[in-house]
KELO-832520 format. One record per residue (C-alpha): x, y, z; residue in three letters. Coordinates in steps of 0.2 Angstrom, whole numbers. Layout:
// KELO-832520
+-------+-------+-------+------+
:    xx :    yy :    zz : resn :
+-------+-------+-------+------+
:     X :     Y :     Z :  ALA :
...
+-------+-------+-------+------+
// end
This chain:
// KELO-832520
+-------+-------+-------+------+
:    xx :    yy :    zz : resn :
+-------+-------+-------+------+
: -1196 :   246 :  -501 :  UNK :
: -1207 :   235 :  -492 :  UNK :
: -1208 :   222 :  -507 :  UNK :
: -1189 :   218 :  -505 :  UNK :
: -1194 :   200 :  -498 :  UNK :
: -1201 :   197 :  -517 :  UNK :
: -1186 :   201 :  -526 :  UNK :
: -1173 :   194 :  -516 :  UNK :
: -1181 :   177 :  -517 :  UNK :
: -1183 :   179 :  -536 :  UNK :
: -1167 :   184 :  -538 :  UNK :
: -1160 :   169 :  -527 :  UNK :
: -1171 :   157 :  -538 :  UNK :
: -1164 :   166 :  -556 :  UNK :
: -1147 :   165 :  -550 :  UNK :
: -1148 :   146 :  -545 :  UNK :
: -1157 :   142 :  -562 :  UNK :
: -1143 :   151 :  -570 :  UNK :
: -1128 :   141 :  -561 :  UNK :
: -1137 :   125 :  -566 :  UNK :
: -1140 :   130 :  -583 :  UNK :
: -1121 :   135 :  -585 :  UNK :
: -1113 :   121 :  -576 :  UNK :
: -1125 :   107 :  -582 :  UNK :
: -1132 :   111 :  -598 :  UNK :
: -1122 :   122 :  -608 :  UNK :
: -1106 :   114 :  -600 :  UNK :
: -1106 :    97 :  -590 :  UNK :
: -1095 :    97 :  -574 :  UNK :
: -1093 :    79 :  -568 :  UNK :
: -1082 :    79 :  -552 :  UNK :
: -1078 :    61 :  -555 :  UNK :
: -1069 :    67 :  -571 :  UNK :
: -1059 :    82 :  -562 :  UNK :
: -1041 :    80 :  -554 :  UNK :
: -1049 :    86 :  -537 :  UNK :
: -1065 :    75 :  -536 :  UNK :
: -1067 :    75 :  -517 :  UNK :
: -1067 :    96 :  -517 :  UNK :
: -1079 :    97 :  -533 :  UNK :
: -1091 :    85 :  -523 :  UNK :
: -1088 :    97 :  -507 :  UNK :
: -1092 :   112 :  -517 :  UNK :
: -1107 :   103 :  -526 :  UNK :
: -1113 :    98 :  -509 :  UNK :
: -1112 :   117 :  -502 :  UNK :
: -1121 :   123 :  -516 :  UNK :
: -1135 :   111 :  -514 :  UNK :
: -1136 :   114 :  -495 :  UNK :
: -1136 :   132 :  -497 :  UNK :
: -1151 :   130 :  -510 :  UNK :
: -1161 :   119 :  -496 :  UNK :
: -1157 :   132 :  -483 :  UNK :
: -1163 :   147 :  -493 :  UNK :
: -1180 :   136 :  -497 :  UNK :
: -1182 :   131 :  -479 :  UNK :
: -1179 :   149 :  -473 :  UNK :
: -1192 :   155 :  -486 :  UNK :
: -1206 :   143 :  -479 :  UNK :
: -1202 :   149 :  -461 :  UNK :
: -1203 :   167 :  -465 :  UNK :
: -1218 :   164 :  -476 :  UNK :
: -1227 :   154 :  -462 :  UNK :
: -1220 :   166 :  -448 :  UNK :
: -1228 :   181 :  -449 :  UNK :
: -1217 :   190 :  -436 :  UNK :
: -1203 :   186 :  -443 :  UNK :
: -1209 :   190 :  -461 :  UNK :
: -1213 :   209 :  -455 :  UNK :
: -1197 :   209 :  -446 :  UNK :
: -1188 :   205 :  -462 :  UNK :
: -1196 :   217 :  -473 :  UNK :
: -1196 :   231 :  -459 :  UNK :
: -1177 :   229 :  -459 :  UNK :
: -1174 :   227 :  -479 :  UNK :
: -1184 :   244 :  -479 :  UNK :
: -1171 :   255 :  -469 :  UNK :
: -1156 :   249 :  -474 :  UNK :
: -1145 :   262 :  -478 :  UNK :
: -1141 :   265 :  -496 :  UNK :
: -1122 :   264 :  -494 :  UNK :
: -1123 :   250 :  -484 :  UNK :
: -1134 :   241 :  -496 :  UNK :
: -1123 :   246 :  -512 :  UNK :
: -1108 :   239 :  -502 :  UNK :
: -1116 :   223 :  -501 :  UNK :
: -1123 :   221 :  -517 :  UNK :
: -1106 :   225 :  -525 :  UNK :
: -1100 :   211 :  -514 :  UNK :
: -1115 :   200 :  -521 :  UNK :
: -1110 :   204 :  -539 :  UNK :
: -1092 :   201 :  -538 :  UNK :
: -1096 :   183 :  -532 :  UNK :
: -1107 :   180 :  -545 :  UNK :
: -1093 :   186 :  -557 :  UNK :
: -1082 :   173 :  -549 :  UNK :
: -1094 :   159 :  -551 :  UNK :
: -1096 :   162 :  -569 :  UNK :
: -1078 :   166 :  -572 :  UNK :
: -1074 :   148 :  -578 :  UNK :
: -1089 :   148 :  -590 :  UNK :
: -1086 :   165 :  -598 :  UNK :
: -1065 :   161 :  -599 :  UNK :
: -1063 :   142 :  -603 :  UNK :
: -1069 :   131 :  -616 :  UNK :
: -1085 :   121 :  -611 :  UNK :
: -1081 :   106 :  -617 :  UNK :
: -1064 :   106 :  -607 :  UNK :
: -1070 :   113 :  -589 :  UNK :
: -1067 :    96 :  -582 :  UNK :
: -1050 :    96 :  -586 :  UNK :
: -1046 :   115 :  -581 :  UNK :
: -1058 :   114 :  -566 :  UNK :
: -1045 :   114 :  -553 :  UNK :
: -1038 :   130 :  -560 :  UNK :
: -1055 :   138 :  -556 :  UNK :
: -1060 :   131 :  -540 :  UNK :
: -1053 :   145 :  -529 :  UNK :
: -1064 :   156 :  -540 :  UNK :
: -1079 :   146 :  -537 :  UNK :
: -1077 :   143 :  -520 :  UNK :
: -1073 :   162 :  -514 :  UNK :
: -1087 :   167 :  -527 :  UNK :
: -1099 :   155 :  -518 :  UNK :
: -1093 :   163 :  -502 :  UNK :
: -1096 :   182 :  -508 :  UNK :
: -1112 :   179 :  -518 :  UNK :
: -1121 :   171 :  -502 :  UNK :
: -1113 :   185 :  -488 :  UNK :
: -1117 :   200 :  -499 :  UNK :
: -1134 :   191 :  -503 :  UNK :
: -1138 :   190 :  -483 :  UNK :
: -1132 :   208 :  -479 :  UNK :
: -1140 :   216 :  -494 :  UNK :
: -1157 :   212 :  -485 :  UNK :
: -1151 :   213 :  -465 :  UNK :
: -1138 :   221 :  -456 :  UNK :
: -1128 :   211 :  -444 :  UNK :
: -1139 :   217 :  -429 :  UNK :
: -1154 :   212 :  -440 :  UNK :
: -1148 :   194 :  -442 :  UNK :
: -1145 :   193 :  -423 :  UNK :
: -1163 :   200 :  -419 :  UNK :
: -1169 :   188 :  -432 :  UNK :
: -1160 :   173 :  -424 :  UNK :
: -1166 :   176 :  -407 :  UNK :
: -1184 :   177 :  -414 :  UNK :
: -1183 :   164 :  -423 :  UNK :
: -1178 :   153 :  -409 :  UNK :
: -1180 :   135 :  -408 :  UNK :
: -1189 :   135 :  -424 :  UNK :
: -1176 :   144 :  -434 :  UNK :
: -1163 :   131 :  -428 :  UNK :
: -1174 :   118 :  -432 :  UNK :
: -1176 :   123 :  -450 :  UNK :
: -1157 :   128 :  -453 :  UNK :
: -1153 :   108 :  -446 :  UNK :
: -1166 :   100 :  -455 :  UNK :
: -1163 :   111 :  -471 :  UNK :
: -1144 :   107 :  -470 :  UNK :
: -1143 :    89 :  -467 :  UNK :
: -1156 :    84 :  -483 :  UNK :
: -1141 :    81 :  -493 :  UNK :
: -1135 :    69 :  -479 :  UNK :
: -1151 :    60 :  -478 :  UNK :
: -1151 :    58 :  -496 :  UNK :
: -1134 :    50 :  -495 :  UNK :
: -1142 :    38 :  -482 :  UNK :
: -1155 :    34 :  -492 :  UNK :
: -1144 :    31 :  -508 :  UNK :
: -1142 :    12 :  -504 :  UNK :
: -1160 :    10 :  -505 :  UNK :
: -1159 :    10 :  -523 :  UNK :
: -1150 :    -5 :  -524 :  UNK :
: -1154 :   -14 :  -508 :  UNK :
: -1175 :   -13 :  -511 :  UNK :
: -1176 :   -23 :  -526 :  UNK :
: -1195 :   -17 :  -528 :  UNK :
: -1190 :     1 :  -529 :  UNK :
: -1179 :    -2 :  -543 :  UNK :
: -1190 :   -14 :  -551 :  UNK :
: -1204 :    -3 :  -550 :  UNK :
: -1195 :    11 :  -556 :  UNK :
: -1188 :     2 :  -572 :  UNK :
: -1203 :    -6 :  -575 :  UNK :
: -1212 :    10 :  -574 :  UNK :
: -1201 :    19 :  -586 :  UNK :
: -1203 :     4 :  -599 :  UNK :
: -1222 :     6 :  -597 :  UNK :
: -1221 :    25 :  -600 :  UNK :
: -1209 :    21 :  -617 :  UNK :
: -1218 :     7 :  -623 :  UNK :
: -1235 :    16 :  -622 :  UNK :
: -1228 :    31 :  -633 :  UNK :
: -1223 :    18 :  -646 :  UNK :
: -1203 :    15 :  -642 :  UNK :
: -1194 :    -2 :  -641 :  UNK :
: -1188 :    -3 :  -623 :  UNK :
: -1173 :   -12 :  -618 :  UNK :
: -1169 :   -15 :  -599 :  UNK :
: -1157 :   -23 :  -588 :  UNK :
: -1163 :   -19 :  -570 :  UNK :
: -1147 :   -30 :  -562 :  UNK :
: -1136 :   -19 :  -570 :  UNK :
: -1147 :    -3 :  -570 :  UNK :
: -1146 :     2 :  -586 :  UNK :
: -1161 :     5 :  -598 :  UNK :
: -1165 :    14 :  -615 :  UNK :
: -1173 :    14 :  -631 :  UNK :
: -1166 :    12 :  -648 :  UNK :
: -1148 :    17 :  -650 :  UNK :
: -1148 :    27 :  -633 :  UNK :
: -1146 :    19 :  -615 :  UNK :
: -1141 :    25 :  -599 :  UNK :
: -1136 :    18 :  -584 :  UNK :
: -1147 :    26 :  -569 :  UNK :
: -1136 :    26 :  -553 :  UNK :
: -1143 :    30 :  -535 :  UNK :
: -1138 :    49 :  -537 :  UNK :
: -1150 :    50 :  -550 :  UNK :
: -1163 :    39 :  -545 :  UNK :
: -1175 :    51 :  -538 :  UNK :
: -1169 :    47 :  -519 :  UNK :
: -1166 :    65 :  -517 :  UNK :
: -1184 :    67 :  -520 :  UNK :
: -1188 :    57 :  -506 :  UNK :
: -1177 :    65 :  -497 :  UNK :
: -1181 :    83 :  -499 :  UNK :
: -1200 :    78 :  -497 :  UNK :
: -1196 :    71 :  -480 :  UNK :
: -1187 :    87 :  -475 :  UNK :
: -1199 :   101 :  -481 :  UNK :
: -1212 :    90 :  -474 :  UNK :
: -1205 :    90 :  -458 :  UNK :
: -1201 :   108 :  -458 :  UNK :
: -1220 :   112 :  -463 :  UNK :
: -1227 :   100 :  -449 :  UNK :
: -1216 :   110 :  -434 :  UNK :
: -1221 :   125 :  -441 :  UNK :
: -1240 :   121 :  -443 :  UNK :
: -1241 :   109 :  -429 :  UNK :
: -1254 :   119 :  -421 :  UNK :
: -1266 :   119 :  -436 :  UNK :
: -1262 :   104 :  -446 :  UNK :
: -1268 :    88 :  -442 :  UNK :
: -1253 :    78 :  -440 :  UNK :
: -1259 :    61 :  -440 :  UNK :
: -1268 :    64 :  -457 :  UNK :
: -1253 :    72 :  -463 :  UNK :
: -1241 :    60 :  -461 :  UNK :
: -1251 :    44 :  -461 :  UNK :
: -1259 :    50 :  -479 :  UNK :
: -1251 :    64 :  -487 :  UNK :
: -1234 :    60 :  -485 :  UNK :
: -1235 :    43 :  -493 :  UNK :
: -1245 :    50 :  -506 :  UNK :
: -1231 :    63 :  -508 :  UNK :
: -1218 :    51 :  -509 :  UNK :
: -1228 :    41 :  -522 :  UNK :
: -1230 :    57 :  -532 :  UNK :
: -1211 :    60 :  -531 :  UNK :
: -1208 :    41 :  -538 :  UNK :
: -1222 :    45 :  -551 :  UNK :
: -1213 :    60 :  -558 :  UNK :
: -1195 :    54 :  -557 :  UNK :
: -1201 :    40 :  -568 :  UNK :
: -1208 :    53 :  -581 :  UNK :
: -1192 :    62 :  -578 :  UNK :
: -1182 :    47 :  -584 :  UNK :
: -1192 :    41 :  -598 :  UNK :
: -1193 :    60 :  -604 :  UNK :
: -1173 :    61 :  -603 :  UNK :
: -1172 :    45 :  -611 :  UNK :
: -1184 :    51 :  -626 :  UNK :
: -1173 :    67 :  -625 :  UNK :
: -1157 :    57 :  -628 :  UNK :
: -1164 :    45 :  -642 :  UNK :
: -1174 :    58 :  -653 :  UNK :
: -1165 :    76 :  -648 :  UNK :
: -1149 :    78 :  -638 :  UNK :
: -1140 :    63 :  -630 :  UNK :
: -1128 :    77 :  -621 :  UNK :
: -1144 :    86 :  -615 :  UNK :
: -1151 :    71 :  -609 :  UNK :
: -1135 :    66 :  -600 :  UNK :
: -1135 :    83 :  -591 :  UNK :
: -1153 :    80 :  -586 :  UNK :
: -1148 :    66 :  -575 :  UNK :
: -1136 :    77 :  -565 :  UNK :
: -1140 :    80 :  -548 :  UNK :
: -1140 :    98 :  -547 :  UNK :
: -1155 :    95 :  -561 :  UNK :
: -1162 :    83 :  -550 :  UNK :
: -1162 :    92 :  -533 :  UNK :
: -1170 :   108 :  -543 :  UNK :
: -1183 :    97 :  -550 :  UNK :
: -1188 :    88 :  -534 :  UNK :
: -1187 :   105 :  -523 :  UNK :
: -1200 :   112 :  -535 :  UNK :
: -1211 :    95 :  -533 :  UNK :
: -1209 :    95 :  -515 :  UNK :
: -1215 :   114 :  -514 :  UNK :
: -1229 :   110 :  -524 :  UNK :
: -1236 :    97 :  -514 :  UNK :
: -1234 :   109 :  -499 :  UNK :
: -1244 :   122 :  -508 :  UNK :
: -1259 :   109 :  -511 :  UNK :
: -1259 :   104 :  -492 :  UNK :
: -1258 :   122 :  -488 :  UNK :
: -1273 :   126 :  -498 :  UNK :
: -1285 :   111 :  -493 :  UNK :
: -1296 :   115 :  -477 :  UNK :
: -1298 :    97 :  -471 :  UNK :
: -1281 :    95 :  -466 :  UNK :
: -1282 :   109 :  -454 :  UNK :
: -1290 :   111 :  -438 :  UNK :
: -1291 :   131 :  -440 :  UNK :
: -1288 :   143 :  -453 :  UNK :
: -1270 :   141 :  -462 :  UNK :
: -1258 :   155 :  -459 :  UNK :
: -1261 :   169 :  -472 :  UNK :
: -1249 :   181 :  -480 :  UNK :
: -1251 :   199 :  -471 :  UNK :
: -1263 :   211 :  -478 :  UNK :
: -1250 :   225 :  -478 :  UNK :
: -1239 :   216 :  -494 :  UNK :
: -1247 :   218 :  -511 :  UNK :
: -1254 :   201 :  -520 :  UNK :
: -1238 :   196 :  -530 :  UNK :
: -1247 :   199 :  -546 :  UNK :
: -1248 :   217 :  -541 :  UNK :
: -1231 :   220 :  -535 :  UNK :
: -1220 :   232 :  -547 :  UNK :
: -1202 :   223 :  -542 :  UNK :
: -1211 :   205 :  -544 :  UNK :
: -1218 :   210 :  -559 :  UNK :
: -1200 :   216 :  -566 :  UNK :
: -1191 :   199 :  -560 :  UNK :
: -1204 :   184 :  -563 :  UNK :
: -1207 :   187 :  -582 :  UNK :
: -1189 :   186 :  -584 :  UNK :
: -1187 :   172 :  -574 :  UNK :
: -1201 :   164 :  -584 :  UNK :
: -1191 :   171 :  -600 :  UNK :
: -1176 :   162 :  -596 :  UNK :
: -1186 :   144 :  -591 :  UNK :
: -1194 :   146 :  -608 :  UNK :
: -1178 :   145 :  -615 :  UNK :
: -1171 :   130 :  -606 :  UNK :
: -1187 :   122 :  -612 :  UNK :
: -1184 :   124 :  -628 :  UNK :
: -1165 :   120 :  -629 :  UNK :
: -1171 :   103 :  -620 :  UNK :
: -1186 :    97 :  -629 :  UNK :
: -1182 :   104 :  -647 :  UNK :
: -1170 :    97 :  -660 :  UNK :
: -1169 :   114 :  -666 :  UNK :
: -1173 :   126 :  -652 :  UNK :
: -1176 :   141 :  -664 :  UNK :
: -1192 :   131 :  -669 :  UNK :
: -1200 :   132 :  -651 :  UNK :
: -1202 :   152 :  -653 :  UNK :
: -1220 :   151 :  -653 :  UNK :
: -1221 :   142 :  -638 :  UNK :
: -1209 :   156 :  -628 :  UNK :
: -1220 :   168 :  -636 :  UNK :
: -1235 :   161 :  -628 :  UNK :
: -1227 :   159 :  -612 :  UNK :
: -1222 :   178 :  -612 :  UNK :
: -1238 :   183 :  -615 :  UNK :
: -1246 :   173 :  -602 :  UNK :
: -1233 :   180 :  -589 :  UNK :
: -1235 :   198 :  -595 :  UNK :
: -1255 :   195 :  -593 :  UNK :
: -1253 :   188 :  -576 :  UNK :
: -1244 :   205 :  -571 :  UNK :
: -1254 :   216 :  -583 :  UNK :
: -1257 :   229 :  -569 :  UNK :
: -1239 :   234 :  -562 :  UNK :
: -1235 :   235 :  -581 :  UNK :
: -1250 :   246 :  -586 :  UNK :
: -1248 :   257 :  -572 :  UNK :
: -1230 :   264 :  -577 :  UNK :
: -1230 :   280 :  -586 :  UNK :
: -1229 :   276 :  -605 :  UNK :
: -1229 :   293 :  -614 :  UNK :
: -1219 :   295 :  -628 :  UNK :
: -1202 :   299 :  -629 :  UNK :
: -1197 :   306 :  -646 :  UNK :
: -1175 :   303 :  -638 :  UNK :
: -1179 :   285 :  -633 :  UNK :
: -1185 :   282 :  -651 :  UNK :
: -1169 :   290 :  -660 :  UNK :
: -1157 :   281 :  -647 :  UNK :
: -1166 :   265 :  -652 :  UNK :
: -1165 :   267 :  -669 :  UNK :
: -1147 :   270 :  -668 :  UNK :
: -1143 :   252 :  -658 :  UNK :
: -1154 :   244 :  -671 :  UNK :
: -1144 :   252 :  -686 :  UNK :
: -1129 :   249 :  -676 :  UNK :
: -1132 :   231 :  -671 :  UNK :
: -1135 :   227 :  -691 :  UNK :
: -1120 :   237 :  -697 :  UNK :
: -1109 :   226 :  -687 :  UNK :
: -1118 :   210 :  -688 :  UNK :
: -1111 :   194 :  -697 :  UNK :
: -1122 :   191 :  -712 :  UNK :
: -1126 :   173 :  -720 :  UNK :
: -1127 :   163 :  -704 :  UNK :
: -1141 :   150 :  -706 :  UNK :
: -1152 :   144 :  -691 :  UNK :
: -1154 :   126 :  -693 :  UNK :
: -1172 :   120 :  -692 :  UNK :
: -1181 :   134 :  -703 :  UNK :
: -1177 :   126 :  -717 :  UNK :
: -1189 :   111 :  -712 :  UNK :
: -1203 :   124 :  -710 :  UNK :
: -1216 :   125 :  -726 :  UNK :
: -1219 :   141 :  -734 :  UNK :
: -1235 :   144 :  -722 :  UNK :
: -1227 :   137 :  -706 :  UNK :
: -1212 :   150 :  -709 :  UNK :
: -1222 :   166 :  -711 :  UNK :
: -1233 :   160 :  -695 :  UNK :
: -1216 :   158 :  -686 :  UNK :
: -1209 :   174 :  -693 :  UNK :
: -1223 :   184 :  -685 :  UNK :
: -1222 :   176 :  -669 :  UNK :
: -1203 :   180 :  -669 :  UNK :
: -1207 :   198 :  -675 :  UNK :
: -1220 :   201 :  -662 :  UNK :
: -1209 :   193 :  -648 :  UNK :
: -1194 :   203 :  -652 :  UNK :
: -1199 :   219 :  -655 :  UNK :
: -1214 :   219 :  -642 :  UNK :
: -1212 :   205 :  -628 :  UNK :
: -1195 :   204 :  -625 :  UNK :
: -1191 :   223 :  -624 :  UNK :
: -1204 :   225 :  -610 :  UNK :
: -1196 :   208 :  -601 :  UNK :
: -1177 :   213 :  -602 :  UNK :
: -1180 :   230 :  -597 :  UNK :
: -1190 :   229 :  -584 :  UNK :
: -1178 :   217 :  -577 :  UNK :
: -1161 :   226 :  -582 :  UNK :
: -1165 :   243 :  -581 :  UNK :
: -1182 :   242 :  -571 :  UNK :
: -1173 :   232 :  -557 :  UNK :
: -1154 :   229 :  -559 :  UNK :
: -1150 :   246 :  -564 :  UNK :
: -1161 :   253 :  -549 :  UNK :
: -1154 :   240 :  -535 :  UNK :
: -1137 :   244 :  -540 :  UNK :
: -1139 :   263 :  -541 :  UNK :
: -1139 :   275 :  -529 :  UNK :
: -1137 :   294 :  -526 :  UNK :
: -1118 :   298 :  -530 :  UNK :
: -1112 :   297 :  -548 :  UNK :
: -1100 :   285 :  -544 :  UNK :
: -1113 :   272 :  -539 :  UNK :
: -1124 :   276 :  -555 :  UNK :
: -1108 :   273 :  -567 :  UNK :
: -1107 :   256 :  -557 :  UNK :
: -1126 :   252 :  -558 :  UNK :
: -1125 :   257 :  -578 :  UNK :
: -1108 :   247 :  -581 :  UNK :
: -1115 :   232 :  -570 :  UNK :
: -1133 :   231 :  -578 :  UNK :
: -1126 :   233 :  -595 :  UNK :
: -1113 :   218 :  -592 :  UNK :
: -1125 :   208 :  -586 :  UNK :
: -1135 :   212 :  -602 :  UNK :
: -1121 :   209 :  -614 :  UNK :
: -1118 :   193 :  -606 :  UNK :
: -1135 :   187 :  -611 :  UNK :
: -1135 :   194 :  -627 :  UNK :
: -1118 :   185 :  -633 :  UNK :
: -1110 :   200 :  -642 :  UNK :
: -1103 :   208 :  -628 :  UNK :
: -1095 :   225 :  -636 :  UNK :
: -1112 :   227 :  -647 :  UNK :
: -1123 :   221 :  -634 :  UNK :
: -1114 :   230 :  -619 :  UNK :
: -1115 :   247 :  -630 :  UNK :
: -1134 :   245 :  -632 :  UNK :
: -1137 :   240 :  -612 :  UNK :
: -1127 :   258 :  -608 :  UNK :
: -1137 :   268 :  -621 :  UNK :
: -1154 :   260 :  -613 :  UNK :
: -1148 :   264 :  -596 :  UNK :
: -1143 :   281 :  -601 :  UNK :
: -1162 :   283 :  -608 :  UNK :
: -1169 :   276 :  -593 :  UNK :
: -1159 :   287 :  -581 :  UNK :
: -1164 :   303 :  -592 :  UNK :
: -1182 :   305 :  -584 :  UNK :
: -1181 :   290 :  -572 :  UNK :
: -1193 :   279 :  -583 :  UNK :
: -1191 :   262 :  -587 :  UNK :
: -1203 :   265 :  -600 :  UNK :
: -1191 :   276 :  -610 :  UNK :
: -1178 :   262 :  -612 :  UNK :
: -1192 :   250 :  -616 :  UNK :
: -1197 :   261 :  -631 :  UNK :
: -1178 :   262 :  -636 :  UNK :
: -1176 :   244 :  -635 :  UNK :
: -1193 :   239 :  -644 :  UNK :
: -1187 :   251 :  -657 :  UNK :
: -1170 :   244 :  -659 :  UNK :
: -1177 :   227 :  -660 :  UNK :
: -1191 :   232 :  -672 :  UNK :
: -1177 :   240 :  -686 :  UNK :
: -1168 :   222 :  -683 :  UNK :
: -1183 :   211 :  -685 :  UNK :
: -1188 :   221 :  -701 :  UNK :
: -1170 :   218 :  -708 :  UNK :
: -1172 :   200 :  -704 :  UNK :
: -1187 :   197 :  -712 :  UNK :
: -1183 :   207 :  -728 :  UNK :
: -1167 :   197 :  -731 :  UNK :
: -1173 :   181 :  -723 :  UNK :
: -1157 :   181 :  -712 :  UNK :
: -1165 :   178 :  -694 :  UNK :
: -1150 :   175 :  -686 :  UNK :
: -1147 :   194 :  -686 :  UNK :
: -1160 :   195 :  -672 :  UNK :
+-------+-------+-------+------+
// end
């Protein structure tokens, strides 16, 4: 249980990513188009603040070994009953958050948003409270607050006001003419270098190429990148003030970080314009939304800090290093069950964003899956991989059932554009990925991690764990009934001998049956 600090961070990242995908990519919620704009903006601001707070606390825990040790030890001794209760509260919160997307038409979500506001707000509270108390008891939270002291208070304050700081900086987009012009002409240079005819009107804050034009407002201008960089730099310098060379850090590194943030924002805007012109205008417009920008610039700011931490010349003494009692991330089994699934989901988002026909990007997704599984190869190779005939038979049953209940004859746009050789190569990648890689990644997450996380020693807890993990599995695969039944079967196979590898074998067998049928019939929509 000492590695719970890894999977809770992975879970947090995965959930935030899912929220961004659902409400900004798969459906587009615009507060100004709802009947409760102010309430909508408050809710959106709360999510951004929680994201900043979560990242800020993660930085604090990482650079304060005593706090990290306290959290790890507290998480390790959480009673199973309390853990189950707060896991249930957290899961209920997630269901309430995603309820609007599951029950409403994504195209009309703005109009029906007031109906679901209470569900979203209550879900956010439940998910946040449940997530905290899954790891720490109330007494542990109090102890953590006392141990964190002033440093904790400062981190919380800075993290929570980062969105307000961004709002204060927002007028700079209009008042600092040099920033606006530099950004617009920078985007124009990038687009022109790629062979595009660019039309821009900085006075109206409009730029585009071909038939696609966008108005870049202050909320999508990259100002939030400056605010995030300043906020996380302030947290880092406060935590590392005894070792980092503050003069060099703020005098040289901080301006460079702001320049990097500006440069990547130029690339982001240029990339979104190209997506709008050549791929999908809807995807491009969604990419300009605040959630996507905040997530992008948070990762960028943390990347800069990672580089700073790795540069000895910026420190007066050896920088803090992780505790020796925690295993390396790549050798941690729980991390191996979570991180590949995150990479798998992100690769899907990448395909949806940059390919007119996302199905054609499957070889890229396969490469990402191979790479991340190779990184975590030690935990996976350390599992018990003994063959189980029962798992094999269960998988065959699932595969046949999936084919019998499938709607045949559906087409996948894009495959017709491939030549014979390219189609064969794509098909090989699809079969390998579907039959070998996906089962490992999905079963590691749903049955290796989620089933174990929700489960317990009592029958009721086990039933709840099977139902919860199967429902999540079904939501990912679209066909709720068929995928739900498959999820239950895979869960029972995993519980039979307590081995996730049995579930992987069953899933691989099922996918292998389906992939063979798809290849023989040429109907790849079966997968």
